[in-house]
C-alpha positions in Angstrom: 11.3 -12.2 1.4 10.4 -12.7 5.2 6.7 -12.3 4.8 5.7 -11.9 1.1 5.8 -15.9 0.3 3.4 -18.6 -0.7 3.3 -20.2 3.0 2.3 -16.7 4.3 -0.5 -16.3 1.9 -1.7 -20.2 2.3 -1.9 -19.7 6.0 -4.2 -16.7 5.6 -6.6 -18.5 3.2 -9.4 -21.1 4.2 -8.2 -24.5 4.8 -10.7 -25.6 1.8 -8.9 -23.5 -0.8 -7.2 -25.7 -3.3 -3.4 -25.7 -3.2 -3.1 -25.4 -6.8 -5.4 -22.3 -7.1 -3.2 -20.7 -4.0 -0.1 -21.6 -6.0 -1.4 -20.0 -9.2 -2.5 -16.9 -7.0 1.0 -16.3 -5.6 2.6 -16.9 -8.9 0.4 -14.1 -10.2 1.3 -12.0 -7.2 5.1 -12.8 -7.2 5.1 -12.3 -11.4 3.2 -8.8 -11.3 5.1 -7.4 -8.4 8.3 -8.6 -9.9 7.7 -6.7 -13.3 10.9 -4.6 -14.1 9.2 -1.4 -14.3 8.4 -1.8 -10.7 10.8 -0.2 -8.5 9.0 0.8 -5.6 5.3 -0.7 -5.7 7.1 -4.1 -5.8 7.3 -7.4 -4.0 9.7 -5.6 -1.1 7.3 -3.1 -0.5 4.5 -5.6 0.3 6.7 -7.8 2.3 7.8 -4.5 4.6 4.0 -3.8 4.6 3.4 -7.4 6.1 6.2 -7.0 8.5 4.7 -3.7 10.0 1.5 -5.4 10.3 3.3 -8.2 12.2 4.9 -5.6 14.4 1.6 -3.9 15.1 -0.6 -7.0 14.9 -2.1 -6.2 18.4 -3.6 -3.1 16.8 -5.7 -5.0 14.3 -9.2 -6.2 14.8 -8.9 -8.9 12.2 -5.3 -9.2 11.3 -6.1 -12.1 8.6 -8.2 -9.9 6.3 -5.9 -6.9 6.6 -3.0 -8.9 5.7 -4.8 -10.2 2.5 -5.6 -6.8 1.9 -1.7 -5.9 2.0 -0.9 -8.9 -0.4 -3.2 -7.5 -3.0 -3.4 -3.6 -2.6 -0.7 -2.6 -5.3 -1.4 -5.4 -7.7 -2.9 -3.0 -10.4 -0.5 -0.1 -10.7 -0.8 1.9 -13.9 1.4 5.1 -13.5 -0.8 8.1 -13.9 -4.1 6.1 -13.4 -6.7 7.0 -10.9 -8.3 3.8 -10.6 -5.4 1.5 -9.4 -6.7 1.0 -5.9 -10.3 0.1 -7.3 -9.0 -2.3 -10.1 -6.8 -4.0 -7.4 -9.7 -4.6 -5.1 -11.6 -6.2 -7.9 -8.8 -8.6 -8.9 -8.3 -9.5 -5.2 -12.0 -10.3 -4.9 -11.7 -12.7 -7.8 -8.8 -14.4 -6.4 -10.0 -14.7 -2.9 -13.5 -16.3 -4.3 -11.5 -18.9 -6.3 -9.7 -19.5 -3.0 -13.0 -20.2 -1.3 -13.0 -17.2 1.1 -16.2 -16.0 2.6 -17.9 -13.3 0.9 -18.0 -10.9 3.9 -14.3 -11.2 4.4 -13.7 -10.3 0.7 -15.7 -7.6 1.1 -13.7 -6.3 3.8 -10.6 -6.9 2.0 -12.0 -5.1 -1.0 -12.9 -1.9 1.1 -9.4 -2.0 3.0 -7.5 -2.0 -0.7 -9.8 1.0 -1.5 -9.0 2.8 1.6 -5.5 3.2 0.3 -6.8 5.3 -2.8 -7.4 8.4 -0.7 -5.4 7.3 2.4 -8.1 8.3 4.9 -10.7 6.4 6.8 -14.0 6.7 5.6 -17.0 6.8 8.0 -18.3 3.4 7.1 -15.2 1.7 6.2 -13.7 -1.4 8.1 -12.3 -0.9 11.6 -8.9 -1.7 10.2 -9.0 0.9 7.6 -6.9 3.4 9.6 -4.2 0.7 10.3 -4.0 -0.4 6.5 -3.7 3.3 5.6 -0.8 3.8 8.1 0.9 0.7 7.1 0.8 1.7 3.6 2.4 5.2 4.4 4.9 4.1 7.0 7.7 4.8 4.8 7.0 8.5 4.7 8.7 8.5 7.9 11.9 6.7 7.0 15.4 8.2 7.6 15.8 11.1 5.0 18.0 9.1 2.9 15.7 6.2 2.7 12.9 8.3 1.9 14.8 10.2 -0.8 15.8 6.8 -2.2 12.2 5.9 -2.3 11.1 9.0 -3.9 13.8 8.3 -6.7 12.2 4.8 -7.0 8.6 6.1 -7.5 9.9 8.5 -9.8 11.3 5.9 -12.0 8.2 4.1 -12.5 6.9 7.5 -13.9 9.5 7.9 -16.5 7.0 7.4 -19.3 5.2 10.6 -18.1 6.4 14.0 -18.8 8.6 15.2 -16.0 6.6 18.4 -15.4 3.3 16.5 -15.1 4.9 14.2 -12.7 6.3 17.0 -10.6 3.0 19.0 -10.3 1.2 15.5 -9.5 3.6 14.9 -6.7 3.5 18.6 -5.6 -0.2 18.3 -5.1 0.0 15.0 -3.4 2.6 16.3 -0.9 0.5 19.6 -0.5 -2.7 17.5 0.4 -1.0 15.6 3.0 0.8 18.3 4.7 -2.5 20.2 4.8 -4.0 17.6 6.9 -4.3 17.8 10.6 -2.8 14.2 10.8 -0.9 12.2 8.2 -1.4 8.9 10.2 -4.8 7.6 11.4 -4.0 5.8 14.5 -2.8 7.1 17.4 0.4 4.5 17.7 1.6 5.6 14.2 1.0 9.3 14.9 3.4 9.0 18.1 5.9 7.0 16.4 6.0 8.5 12.9 4.1 11.7 12.4 6.9 14.2 13.0 9.3 12.4 10.9 6.9 12.1 8.1 6.1 15.9 8.0 9.8 16.5 8.1 10.3 14.5 4.9 7.1 15.6 3.2 8.2 19.3 3.7 11.7 18.7 2.6 10.6 17.2 -0.8 8.0 19.5 -1.4 10.6 22.5 -1.0 12.9 20.8 -3.5 9.7 20.1 -5.9 8.6 23.7 -5.9 12.3 24.9 -6.5 12.6 22.4 -9.6 9.2 23.6 -10.8 10.1 27.2 -11.0 
């Protein structure tokens, strides 16, 4: 992993954070993201997101809190649950408090994680909410074969749910995104990824609709 590692996490936390607590925090993250049933919402996805943040660092108002939010944003991932992001935000807040993070920064991290629940920017959200959402959704604009592979990986995480339920949920997800004026929140991501993402989403939706009939 180029970005998802203990040294990176430690560099983001306050210098007064106890090394043992930071190590325990990272070990919890690594163990959780390394659970065998996680195929997409795994350490490699976090690593990719952190890499994208480095690429687009100049767009961020506060790259440090944004990177912390990326580290924790998929920590709780119960297939089919509607409160994963809220639960992840709360776990993040607990760990960051143990690491002596400033309360204001913890609040920003919580709200950035919550922004990924609906993948849109709330009017009163942190300034980096748009970039957080766009980084999380960047894979929608992957080359078609990568997008299809990622879709398969996500499907494996839902294999304990009824297939028709998964298909119907995926159709609603795709339709909601395609109904938006824009998939991405920032001008930079729209220019680079919007067209590719919409092509992938449309193609995937067509396949799912055919499969559900």
